[in-house]
C-alpha positions, -999 to +999 in steps of 0.1 A: +836-089-314+858-064-296+832-037-300+805-060-285+827-068-255+834-031-249+797-023-252+788-051-228+814-039-203+802-003-206+766-012-201+773-033-170+796-007-155+775+024-163+739+011-164+733-021-143+758-016-115+746+019-106+710+005-105+720-024-082+740-001-059+710+024-058+686-004-049+709-018-023+713+017-007+675+020-005+672-013+012+668-035-018+643-036-047+606-036-038+581-061-052+555-033-058+542-001-043+515-020-025+537-046-007+532-050+030+556-029+049+582-045+072+573-046+109+606-030+117+599-001+093+580+031+103+571+037+067+535+030+058+524+022+023+487+029+024+487+058+048+490+065+085+462+041+095+484+011+085+515+018+106+507-011+129+503-047+119+469-063+124+479-082+156+491-050+172+459-031+162+437-060+176+456-062+209+456-024+214+419-020+206+408-050+225+427-039+256+413-004+254+377-015+250+381-041+278+396-015+302+369+011+292+343-014+304+363-020+336+368-056+328+397-079+336+410-103+310+392-130+329+359-112+327+363-107+289+372-143+285+341-154+304+319-132+283+334-144+251+336-181+261+374-182+259+402-191+283+418-163+302+452-173+290+441-171+254+428-135+259+461-127+275+480-142+245+460-121+221+467-089+240+504-099+242+504-106+204+516-142+208+483-158+196+468-155+162+430-157+167+407-168+140+381-144+126+355-165+145+373-158+178+376-121+170+338-120+163+332-136+197+353-110+214+335-082+195+301-095+205+313-098+242+326-062+241+294-050+223+313-034+194+314-039+156+341-064+145+358-037+125+363-016+156+388-042+169+408-042+137+408-005+129 
């Protein structure tokens, strides 16, 4: 019995604790290599394309395409059949538009839907 207690203590002190400390130092254990990165982390997990979350990519691309056409938010909203405040909310990343709304915006801007999300 004394041997088993000593072995258990050794394993905990020399195997498990160092692993826990190492995980903690790295920011905690990860669920998998493919987990979604944290918005506060600059590390990407699929490559450099994915450094922004999808709402940021949509807002950035939508605004760039809108400005390239010389449109105001109101003009884009009229073309897409949306309210101006909703378009503003999407560009400010406070609204989560459905895929149907994103499609309406893409049609209004005359671009493929994927161009807004890439």
